[in-house]
FIKELO-102944 format. One record per residue (C-alpha): residue number from 1; z, x, y. Coordinates in Angstrom, 2 decimals, padded with zeros to 5 digits, m for minus. Each point is the difference from the previous one (the first is absolute). Layout:
BEGIN
+-----+---------+---------+---------+
| num |      c3 |      c1 |      c2 |
+-----+---------+---------+---------+
| NUM |       Z |       X |       Y |
...
+-----+---------+---------+---------+
END
This chain:
BEGIN
+-----+---------+---------+---------+
| num |      c3 |      c1 |      c2 |
+-----+---------+---------+---------+
|   1 |  000.03 |  000.01 | m000.12 |
|   2 | m001.03 |  001.19 |  003.38 |
|   3 | m001.28 | m000.78 |  003.51 |
|   4 | m001.31 |  003.15 |  001.71 |
|   5 | m002.66 |  000.93 |  002.57 |
|   6 | m000.02 |  003.63 | m001.10 |
|   7 | m001.50 | m000.87 | m003.45 |
|   8 | m002.95 | m001.33 |  001.78 |
|   9 | m000.94 |  003.58 |  000.78 |
|  10 |  000.29 |  000.89 | m003.63 |
|  11 | m002.50 | m002.62 | m000.84 |
|  12 | m002.46 |  001.28 |  002.67 |
|  13 |  000.41 |  003.44 | m001.42 |
|  14 | m000.55 | m001.25 | m003.50 |
|  15 | m003.46 | m001.35 |  000.93 |
|  16 | m000.87 |  003.43 |  001.19 |
|  17 |  001.69 |  001.84 | m002.98 |
|  18 | m001.11 | m002.50 | m002.26 |
|  19 |  020.98 |  006.98 | m023.74 |
|  20 | m000.02 |  001.34 | m003.13 |
|  21 |  001.04 | m002.14 | m002.92 |
|  22 | m000.56 | m003.25 |  001.62 |
|  23 | m001.90 | m002.51 | m002.14 |
|  24 | m003.64 | m000.40 |  000.97 |
|  25 | m000.75 | m003.24 |  001.85 |
|  26 | m003.78 | m000.51 |  000.43 |
|  27 | m003.29 |  001.61 | m000.57 |
|  28 | m001.37 |  002.47 |  002.60 |
|  29 | m003.54 | m001.22 | m000.01 |
|  30 | m001.82 |  001.65 |  002.97 |
|  31 | m000.82 | m002.28 |  002.86 |
|  32 |  001.86 | m003.15 | m001.52 |
|  33 |  003.21 | m001.39 |  001.42 |
|  34 |  002.29 | m000.61 | m003.11 |
|  35 |  002.28 | m003.04 | m000.43 |
|  36 |  003.61 |  000.28 |  000.37 |
|  37 |  001.50 | m000.44 | m003.70 |
|  38 |  003.37 | m001.07 | m001.43 |
|  39 |  001.64 |  001.91 | m003.10 |
|  40 | m002.01 | m002.10 | m002.42 |
|  41 | m003.21 |  001.14 |  001.65 |
|  42 | m000.78 | m003.38 |  001.53 |
|  43 | m001.96 | m000.06 |  003.33 |
|  44 |  002.46 | m001.24 |  002.69 |
|  45 | m000.68 | m002.01 |  003.14 |
|  46 |  002.71 | m000.03 |  002.63 |
|  47 |  000.29 | m002.70 |  002.35 |
|  48 |  003.03 | m000.28 |  002.40 |
|  49 |  001.85 |  000.89 |  003.10 |
|  50 |  002.11 |  002.53 |  001.61 |
|  51 |  003.71 | m000.96 | m000.10 |
|  52 |  002.38 |  001.51 |  002.60 |
|  53 |  003.07 |  000.06 |  002.06 |
|  54 | m000.48 |  002.32 |  002.91 |
|  55 |  002.73 | m001.74 |  002.20 |
|  56 |  003.15 |  000.85 | m002.08 |
|  57 |  001.72 |  003.20 | m000.99 |
|  58 |  003.03 |  001.26 | m001.68 |
|  59 |  002.10 | m002.86 | m001.75 |
|  60 | m002.64 | m002.51 |  001.09 |
|  61 | m003.09 |  001.88 | m001.23 |
|  62 | m002.71 | m002.10 | m001.86 |
|  63 |  002.25 | m003.24 |  000.69 |
|  64 | m002.98 | m001.67 |  001.54 |
|  65 | m001.72 |  000.21 | m003.53 |
|  66 |  001.08 | m002.95 | m002.25 |
|  67 | m000.69 | m001.21 | m003.46 |
|  68 | m002.07 | m002.67 |  001.61 |
|  69 | m002.62 |  002.59 |  001.09 |
|  70 | m000.99 |  000.56 | m003.54 |
|  71 |  000.24 | m003.45 | m001.03 |
|  72 | m002.42 | m001.00 |  002.68 |
|  73 | m002.32 |  002.95 | m000.60 |
|  74 | m000.20 | m000.98 | m003.73 |
|  75 | m000.63 | m003.75 |  000.88 |
|  76 | m002.72 |  000.89 |  002.16 |
|  77 | m001.69 |  002.13 | m002.84 |
|  78 |  000.90 |  003.35 |  001.27 |
|  79 |  001.39 |  002.63 | m002.56 |
|  80 |  000.26 |  003.09 |  002.30 |
|  81 |  002.39 |  001.30 |  002.74 |
|  82 |  000.06 |  003.14 |  002.02 |
|  83 |  003.80 |  000.41 |  000.52 |
|  84 |  000.84 |  002.10 |  003.21 |
|  85 |  002.95 |  002.25 | m000.27 |
|  86 |  001.31 |  002.46 |  002.48 |
|  87 |  001.15 |  003.79 | m000.50 |
|  88 |  002.45 | m000.47 |  002.83 |
|  89 |  001.79 | m002.73 | m001.90 |
|  90 | m000.17 |  001.93 | m003.18 |
|  91 |  001.28 |  003.26 |  001.34 |
|  92 |  001.72 | m000.62 |  003.55 |
|  93 |  001.95 |  003.29 | m000.46 |
|  94 | m001.90 |  002.98 | m001.48 |
|  95 |  000.84 |  000.35 | m003.73 |
|  96 |  001.82 | m003.38 | m000.17 |
|  97 | m002.00 | m002.80 | m001.57 |
|  98 |  001.11 | m003.44 |  000.45 |
|  99 |  000.86 | m001.70 | m003.45 |
| 100 |  000.31 | m003.24 |  002.02 |
| 101 | m003.49 |  000.26 |  001.21 |
| 102 | m001.29 |  000.81 | m003.37 |
| 103 |  001.85 | m003.04 | m001.30 |
| 104 | m001.71 | m002.30 |  002.53 |
| 105 | m003.40 |  001.30 | m001.11 |
| 106 |  001.06 | m000.70 | m003.56 |
| 107 |  000.84 | m003.53 |  000.92 |
| 108 | m003.42 | m000.63 |  001.65 |
| 109 | m001.74 |  001.43 | m003.03 |
| 110 |  002.04 | m002.20 | m002.14 |
| 111 | m001.26 | m003.02 |  001.85 |
| 112 | m003.64 |  001.27 | m000.21 |
| 113 |  000.33 |  000.49 | m003.75 |
| 114 |  001.60 | m003.54 | m000.36 |
| 115 | m003.29 | m001.53 |  001.50 |
| 116 | m002.41 |  002.55 | m001.72 |
| 117 | m000.90 |  001.78 |  003.26 |
| 118 | m000.91 |  003.70 | m000.32 |
| 119 |  001.14 |  002.21 |  002.57 |
| 120 | m000.99 |  003.19 |  001.80 |
| 121 |  002.92 |  001.72 |  001.87 |
| 122 | m001.15 |  001.27 |  003.25 |
| 123 |  001.76 |  002.77 |  001.84 |
| 124 | m000.80 | m001.45 |  003.48 |
| 125 |  000.14 |  001.51 |  003.39 |
| 126 | m001.12 | m001.16 |  003.32 |
| 127 | m000.30 |  002.55 |  002.78 |
| 128 |  001.80 |  002.46 | m002.22 |
| 129 |  003.44 | m001.78 |  000.11 |
| 130 |  003.20 | m000.97 |  001.84 |
| 131 | m000.14 |  003.22 |  002.39 |
| 132 | m002.69 | m001.90 |  001.66 |
| 133 |  001.52 | m003.59 | m000.25 |
| 134 | m001.92 | m000.84 | m003.34 |
| 135 |  000.73 |  000.28 | m003.83 |
| 136 | m000.76 |  002.59 | m002.55 |
| 137 |  000.80 |  003.61 |  000.02 |
| 138 |  003.66 |  000.77 |  000.82 |
| 139 |  001.06 |  001.41 |  003.32 |
| 140 |  001.40 |  003.05 | m001.72 |
| 141 | m003.56 |  000.77 | m001.27 |
| 142 | m001.54 | m000.44 |  003.33 |
| 143 | m000.80 |  003.22 |  001.95 |
| 144 | m001.90 | m000.18 |  003.21 |
| 145 |  000.49 |  003.47 |  001.65 |
| 146 |  001.08 | m001.89 |  003.12 |
| 147 | m003.47 | m001.32 |  000.71 |
| 148 |  000.02 | m003.37 |  001.88 |
| 149 | m000.10 | m003.51 | m001.12 |
| 150 | m000.78 | m003.02 |  002.03 |
| 151 |  000.28 | m003.53 | m001.65 |
| 152 | m002.80 | m002.47 |  000.40 |
| 153 |  001.54 | m003.28 | m000.75 |
| 154 | m003.22 | m001.92 |  000.64 |
| 155 | m002.06 |  002.09 | m002.36 |
| 156 |  002.32 |  001.64 | m002.45 |
| 157 | m002.64 |  001.60 | m002.14 |
| 158 | m000.77 |  002.21 |  002.99 |
| 159 |  003.20 |  001.58 | m000.39 |
| 160 | m001.43 |  002.00 | m003.04 |
| 161 | m001.88 |  001.99 |  002.66 |
| 162 |  003.11 |  000.98 |  001.92 |
| 163 |  000.56 |  003.93 | m000.26 |
| 164 |  003.42 | m000.31 | m001.67 |
| 165 | m001.09 | m002.39 | m002.64 |
| 166 | m003.04 |  002.14 | m000.95 |
| 167 |  002.11 |  003.14 | m000.18 |
| 168 |  002.34 | m001.74 | m002.33 |
| 169 | m002.69 | m000.53 | m002.50 |
| 170 | m000.99 |  003.56 |  000.21 |
| 171 |  003.50 |  001.15 | m000.92 |
| 172 |  000.18 | m002.55 | m002.77 |
| 173 | m003.23 |  001.28 | m001.42 |
| 174 |  000.81 |  003.69 |  000.53 |
| 175 |  003.83 |  000.77 | m000.14 |
| 176 |  000.97 |  000.79 | m003.52 |
| 177 |  003.45 | m001.59 |  000.25 |
| 178 | m001.51 | m003.17 |  001.04 |
| 179 | m002.63 |  000.02 | m002.63 |
| 180 |  002.76 |  000.38 | m002.51 |
| 181 |  002.02 | m002.73 |  001.43 |
| 182 | m002.91 | m002.46 | m000.16 |
| 183 | m000.71 |  000.95 | m003.52 |
| 184 |  003.69 | m000.40 | m000.94 |
| 185 | m000.12 | m003.43 |  001.67 |
| 186 | m002.86 | m001.18 | m002.25 |
| 187 |  001.76 |  001.54 | m003.08 |
| 188 |  003.09 | m002.31 |  000.81 |
| 189 | m002.23 | m003.06 |  000.10 |
| 190 | m002.18 |  000.94 | m002.93 |
| 191 |  003.14 |  000.77 | m002.20 |
| 192 |  001.52 | m003.35 |  000.88 |
| 193 | m002.83 | m002.34 | m000.33 |
| 194 | m002.17 |  001.90 | m002.72 |
| 195 |  000.88 | m002.66 | m002.60 |
| 196 |  000.08 | m003.15 |  002.21 |
| 197 | m002.35 | m002.52 | m001.38 |
| 198 | m001.16 | m001.20 |  003.46 |
| 199 | m001.16 |  003.61 |  001.05 |
| 200 | m003.72 |  000.74 |  000.02 |
| 201 |  000.06 |  003.07 |  002.14 |
| 202 |  001.08 |  001.91 |  003.23 |
| 203 | m001.72 |  000.16 |  003.33 |
| 204 |  000.91 |  003.54 |  001.03 |
| 205 | m000.06 | m000.56 |  003.77 |
| 206 | m001.25 | m002.72 |  002.27 |
| 207 | m002.81 |  000.63 |  002.52 |
| 208 |  000.65 |  003.81 |  000.34 |
| 209 | m000.95 |  001.66 |  003.27 |
| 210 |  000.04 |  003.55 |  001.45 |
| 211 | m000.38 |  002.25 |  002.89 |
| 212 | m003.29 |  000.38 |  001.84 |
| 213 | m001.21 |  003.32 |  001.17 |
| 214 | m001.04 |  000.65 |  003.65 |
| 215 | m003.65 | m001.42 |  000.57 |
| 216 | m000.13 | m001.48 | m003.57 |
| 217 | m001.65 | m003.52 | m000.13 |
| 218 |  001.96 | m002.62 | m002.14 |
| 219 | m002.30 | m000.22 | m002.73 |
| 220 | m000.16 |  003.84 | m000.52 |
| 221 |  003.83 |  000.05 |  000.29 |
| 222 |  000.36 | m002.67 | m002.75 |
| 223 | m002.18 |  001.70 | m002.32 |
| 224 |  001.76 |  003.37 |  000.46 |
| 225 |  003.49 | m001.54 | m000.31 |
| 226 | m001.05 | m001.68 | m003.31 |
| 227 | m001.52 |  003.08 | m001.47 |
| 228 |  002.56 |  002.59 |  001.15 |
| 229 |  003.23 | m001.87 |  000.16 |
| 230 | m000.20 | m003.34 | m001.96 |
| 231 | m001.65 |  001.40 | m003.08 |
| 232 |  002.53 |  002.64 | m000.79 |
| 233 |  002.83 | m002.44 |  001.17 |
| 234 | m001.21 | m002.76 | m002.68 |
| 235 | m000.38 |  002.76 | m002.73 |
| 236 |  003.55 |  001.11 |  000.64 |
| 237 |  001.34 | m003.59 |  000.09 |
| 238 | m002.09 | m001.02 | m003.03 |
| 239 |  001.66 |  002.91 | m002.03 |
| 240 |  003.55 | m001.09 |  001.23 |
| 241 | m000.61 | m003.59 | m001.30 |
| 242 | m001.24 |  001.42 | m003.31 |
| 243 |  003.30 |  001.85 | m000.43 |
| 244 |  001.75 | m003.47 | m000.33 |
| 245 | m002.92 | m002.35 | m000.91 |
| 246 | m003.06 |  000.72 | m002.04 |
| 247 | m001.16 | m003.59 | m000.35 |
| 248 | m000.63 | m001.53 |  003.49 |
| 249 | m002.96 |  000.31 |  002.57 |
| 250 |  000.30 |  002.13 |  002.99 |
| 251 | m001.59 | m001.56 |  003.20 |
| 252 | m001.47 |  002.23 |  002.72 |
| 253 | m001.12 | m001.00 |  003.38 |
| 254 | m002.38 |  001.70 |  002.47 |
| 255 |  000.82 | m000.13 |  003.72 |
| 256 | m000.61 | m003.36 |  001.74 |
| 257 | m003.27 |  001.39 |  001.38 |
| 258 | m001.75 | m001.19 | m003.17 |
| 259 |  000.47 | m003.48 |  001.17 |
| 260 | m002.38 |  000.73 |  002.76 |
| 261 | m002.73 |  001.36 | m002.49 |
| 262 |  000.88 |  003.65 |  000.03 |
| 263 | m000.56 |  001.52 | m003.56 |
| 264 |  003.26 |  001.65 | m001.08 |
| 265 |  000.59 |  003.78 | m000.33 |
| 266 |  002.38 | m000.48 | m002.83 |
| 267 | m000.51 |  002.42 | m002.89 |
| 268 |  000.59 | m000.40 | m003.76 |
| 269 |  003.46 | m001.29 | m001.04 |
| 270 |  000.75 |  001.69 | m003.23 |
| 271 |  001.62 | m002.95 | m001.66 |
| 272 | m001.89 | m002.01 | m002.62 |
| 273 |  001.74 | m003.26 |  001.30 |
| 274 | m000.90 |  000.32 |  003.66 |
| 275 | m001.07 | m003.04 |  002.03 |
| 276 | m001.88 |  000.17 |  003.41 |
| 277 |  001.83 | m002.53 |  002.26 |
| 278 | m001.53 | m000.31 |  003.42 |
| 279 |  000.72 | m002.75 |  002.54 |
| 280 | m002.55 | m002.28 |  001.19 |
| 281 |  000.38 | m000.81 |  003.71 |
| 282 | m002.30 | m000.49 |  003.03 |
| 283 |  001.25 |  001.24 |  003.43 |
| 284 | m001.40 | m002.97 |  001.91 |
| 285 |  001.25 | m002.49 | m002.31 |
| 286 |  003.41 |  001.52 | m000.01 |
| 287 | m000.04 | m000.38 |  003.76 |
| 288 | m000.71 | m003.86 | m000.50 |
| 289 | m003.72 |  000.03 |  000.01 |
| 290 | m002.04 | m002.35 | m002.21 |
| 291 | m002.06 |  001.22 | m002.87 |
| 292 | m003.50 |  000.87 |  000.88 |
| 293 | m002.34 | m000.26 | m002.97 |
| 294 | m002.88 |  001.81 |  001.62 |
| 295 |  002.01 |  003.02 |  000.68 |
| 296 | m000.41 |  001.38 | m003.43 |
| 297 |  003.65 |  001.20 | m000.10 |
| 298 |  000.75 | m001.00 | m003.53 |
| 299 | m003.23 |  001.42 | m001.34 |
| 300 |  000.72 |  003.44 |  001.83 |
| 301 |  003.55 |  000.01 | m001.34 |
| 302 | m001.16 | m000.74 | m003.62 |
| 303 | m002.60 |  002.75 |  000.29 |
| 304 |  002.65 |  002.53 |  001.28 |
| 305 |  002.92 | m000.91 | m002.13 |
| 306 | m001.97 |  000.08 | m003.42 |
| 307 | m001.15 |  003.61 |  000.16 |
| 308 |  003.36 |  001.53 | m000.80 |
| 309 |  000.81 | m002.02 | m003.14 |
| 310 | m003.69 |  000.36 | m001.23 |
| 311 |  000.33 |  003.87 |  000.48 |
| 312 |  003.43 |  000.31 | m001.76 |
| 313 | m000.16 | m002.97 | m002.49 |
| 314 |  003.06 | m001.74 |  001.19 |
| 315 |  000.84 | m003.79 |  000.46 |
| 316 |  000.42 | m001.51 |  003.28 |
| 317 |  002.66 | m002.43 |  001.11 |
| 318 |  000.02 | m000.93 |  003.58 |
| 319 |  003.66 |  000.09 |  001.18 |
| 320 | m000.22 | m001.92 |  003.27 |
| 321 | m002.48 | m002.31 |  001.61 |
| 322 | m000.20 | m003.18 |  001.92 |
| 323 | m000.27 | m000.98 |  003.86 |
| 324 |  002.62 | m000.79 |  002.28 |
| 325 | m001.51 | m003.32 |  001.00 |
| 326 | m001.65 | m001.68 | m003.12 |
| 327 | m000.71 | m003.27 |  001.86 |
| 328 | m002.82 |  001.00 |  002.22 |
| 329 | m003.47 | m001.59 | m000.27 |
| 330 | m001.61 |  002.69 | m002.33 |
| 331 |  002.93 |  000.73 | m002.09 |
| 332 | m000.90 | m002.21 | m002.96 |
| 333 | m003.27 |  002.16 | m000.04 |
| 334 |  002.07 |  003.28 |  000.26 |
| 335 |  002.11 | m000.94 | m003.18 |
| 336 | m003.08 | m001.14 | m001.84 |
| 337 | m001.86 |  003.42 |  000.79 |
| 338 |  003.15 |  002.19 | m000.38 |
| 339 |  000.90 | m001.54 | m003.41 |
| 340 | m003.43 |  000.39 | m001.29 |
| 341 | m000.04 |  003.65 |  001.14 |
| 342 |  003.31 |  000.71 | m001.50 |
| 343 | m001.05 | m001.37 | m003.31 |
| 344 | m002.95 |  002.32 | m000.13 |
| 345 |  001.91 |  003.21 | m000.10 |
| 346 |  003.67 | m000.52 | m000.35 |
| 347 |  002.33 | m000.77 | m002.86 |
| 348 |  002.06 | m002.17 |  002.50 |
| 349 |  001.88 | m000.18 |  003.42 |
| 350 |  003.17 | m000.85 |  001.71 |
| 351 | m000.26 | m001.97 |  003.21 |
| 352 |  002.15 |  000.57 |  002.83 |
| 353 |  002.68 | m001.72 |  000.00 |
| 354 |  001.91 | m002.53 | m002.01 |
| 355 |  002.37 | m001.66 |  002.42 |
| 356 |  000.54 | m003.52 |  001.17 |
| 357 | m001.20 | m000.73 |  003.68 |
| 358 | m002.67 |  001.03 |  002.25 |
| 359 | m002.20 |  003.19 |  000.76 |
| 360 | m000.55 |  001.97 | m002.95 |
| 361 |  002.17 | m002.15 | m002.32 |
| 362 | m001.79 | m001.41 | m003.01 |
| 363 |  002.03 | m003.19 | m000.47 |
| 364 |  001.42 | m002.66 |  002.27 |
| 365 |  003.79 | m000.98 | m000.22 |
| 366 | m000.76 | m002.11 | m002.99 |
| 367 | m001.59 |  002.66 | m001.96 |
| 368 | m003.55 | m001.27 |  000.29 |
| 369 | m002.88 |  002.56 |  000.83 |
| 370 | m000.88 | m000.31 |  003.60 |
| 371 | m003.41 | m001.05 |  001.17 |
| 372 | m002.85 |  002.49 | m001.10 |
| 373 |  002.48 |  001.98 | m001.82 |
| 374 | m000.16 | m002.66 | m002.80 |
| 375 | m003.48 |  001.48 | m000.77 |
| 376 |  001.57 |  002.95 | m001.67 |
| 377 |  001.63 | m002.39 | m002.76 |
| 378 | m002.61 | m000.24 | m002.67 |
| 379 | m000.15 |  000.19 | m003.91 |
| 380 | m000.54 |  003.43 | m001.41 |
| 381 |  000.64 |  001.99 | m003.00 |
| 382 |  003.22 |  002.14 |  000.36 |
| 383 | m000.78 |  001.97 | m003.11 |
| 384 | m003.07 |  000.30 | m002.15 |
| 385 |  000.12 |  001.05 | m003.58 |
| 386 | m003.37 |  001.62 | m000.13 |
| 387 | m002.74 |  001.12 |  002.12 |
| 388 | m000.93 | m002.05 |  002.98 |
| 389 | m003.81 | m000.73 |  000.24 |
| 390 |  000.25 | m002.34 |  003.01 |
| 391 |  002.29 | m002.23 |  001.94 |
| 392 | m000.40 | m002.16 |  002.98 |
| 393 |  001.63 | m002.79 |  002.00 |
| 394 | m002.01 | m002.69 |  001.73 |
| 395 |  002.16 | m001.15 |  002.94 |
| 396 | m002.19 | m003.16 |  000.48 |
| 397 |  001.08 | m001.38 | m003.38 |
| 398 |  003.21 |  001.76 | m000.51 |
| 399 | m001.39 |  001.41 | m003.40 |
| 400 |  000.79 |  003.56 | m001.46 |
| 401 | m002.29 |  001.37 | m002.72 |
| 402 |  000.77 |  003.00 | m002.04 |
| 403 | m002.40 |  001.63 | m002.66 |
| 404 |  001.56 |  002.78 | m002.06 |
| 405 | m000.47 |  001.85 | m003.39 |
| 406 |  003.28 | m000.70 | m001.76 |
| 407 |  002.32 |  002.73 | m001.11 |
| 408 |  003.36 | m000.29 | m001.73 |
| 409 |  002.62 | m001.95 |  001.73 |
| 410 |  000.40 | m002.91 |  002.38 |
| 411 | m001.80 | m000.68 |  003.17 |
| 412 |  002.34 | m001.59 |  002.69 |
| 413 | m001.34 | m002.39 |  002.70 |
| 414 |  001.88 | m001.01 |  003.14 |
| 415 | m000.47 | m003.15 |  001.98 |
| 416 |  001.64 | m001.46 |  003.11 |
| 417 |  002.62 | m002.57 | m000.59 |
| 418 |  000.32 |  000.88 | m003.78 |
| 419 | m002.26 | m001.62 | m002.57 |
| 420 |  000.13 | m003.61 |  001.27 |
| 421 | m003.27 | m000.92 |  001.74 |
| 422 | m002.17 |  002.53 | m001.67 |
| 423 | m002.19 |  000.08 | m003.11 |
| 424 | m000.66 |  003.22 | m001.89 |
| 425 | m002.90 |  000.11 | m002.47 |
| 426 | m001.08 |  002.87 | m002.35 |
| 427 | m003.61 |  000.45 | m001.16 |
| 428 | m000.33 |  002.37 | m002.88 |
| 429 |  002.42 |  000.85 | m003.06 |
| 430 |  003.21 | m000.44 |  001.76 |
| 431 |  002.78 | m002.38 |  000.72 |
| 432 |  002.18 | m000.94 |  003.08 |
| 433 |  003.61 | m000.87 |  000.14 |
| 434 |  001.35 | m000.84 |  003.28 |
| 435 | m001.16 |  002.89 |  002.16 |
| 436 | m000.60 |  002.57 | m002.79 |
| 437 | m003.26 |  000.52 | m001.86 |
| 438 | m000.44 |  001.88 | m003.26 |
| 439 | m003.37 |  000.89 | m001.41 |
| 440 | m001.59 |  001.72 | m002.87 |
| 441 | m000.22 |  003.71 |  000.70 |
| 442 | m003.44 |  001.13 |  000.94 |
| 443 | m001.22 | m003.64 |  000.88 |
| 444 | m001.40 | m000.86 |  003.37 |
| 445 |  002.19 | m002.77 |  001.38 |
| 446 | m000.41 | m002.12 |  003.20 |
| 447 |  003.11 | m001.61 |  001.55 |
| 448 | m000.39 | m002.63 |  002.71 |
| 449 |  002.90 | m001.32 |  002.14 |
| 450 | m000.61 | m002.98 |  002.11 |
| 451 |  001.83 | m002.80 |  001.73 |
| 452 |  000.54 | m003.09 | m001.99 |
| 453 | m002.25 | m002.73 |  001.13 |
+-----+---------+---------+---------+
END
């Protein structure tokens, strides 16, 4: 989430610039973006929302997240949540990890498991952390060398370009003691939650930024930071996670510049269960503008964002997306175009954000999806036991169609408002029970999910 005039310059420049021992997760076929898989080898599709509590700290941390959150997610057909956690709450004093905070995360994960929602734990930061009035990296890990910081309350994302904030990122990436502290933080999380049944993976840092060099344009700076600082950081943190958890996925993000069509400079993440997890935002829309279908932004984003996963053979899950105002005249078209694009190259997404109210909030006070956000709630296959040949959703009829070559195991479907109101049909040597499909291994099966007449 951001509203920032500075990123418009990134978009301008982009046009000009246009662990050992971890079980293997997916084939590395050149030029193909693989699907995310579960431990049974089933192809996963993640549909869900970010779940957060940025307002409360200490004893009240995560108190804005309730069991209702996951009950409502599941009722609307969503089976995925990206859970924001904060290093400053986990380790408020250096070397002292809050068992109370770990217990609060555990409680949230237990609710998620109760409603069959898979969770990625996101080590979130906004504008580095509390030293600059936000959340994320603890004050004790913030080093600015006395450089200035000026708040921008009307454009908070611009605070990333304050000298003190940028220098803090430089120290985080470069100072050996801070590197070790960040790795140790991830070891604590991975050790505690490696065996929790709701956990799917770990997002190693939210929207990482860095320090620009004098005279460096934003796009060039983003690619350098990704290549020289983020890539080694992600490899360090992946190794830290693997010391405690060999099973789950690690999610890595580029800088937010990718949202403006800048190809990432990230290098290879040397972990067989790495996921590329960019965010999908448009600067103009974040500032309140309507979607312009003729601008070609979605097409440009898709072209830029798919180069990395094709090169390195990693799945894609978009970790945040969605406009501030979803009720503008062209927003229905935006959701239709965006969802079609995401379906072409991702294994899923998490919208921003599941809360109850206005603005970015997905739901109203009663838990119903607000306006055009309801277009995100569709039938889909959560897990396919076999090789997907094609899948498509027709918004005009509300019909989902999946064709796959069956393997061993059960294919799981998801629909809004549980099974009532939907008809599931299977063509081919298979059978359906509720929202589960079993088929003869090697057979081609077609599954159709449509509203009841």
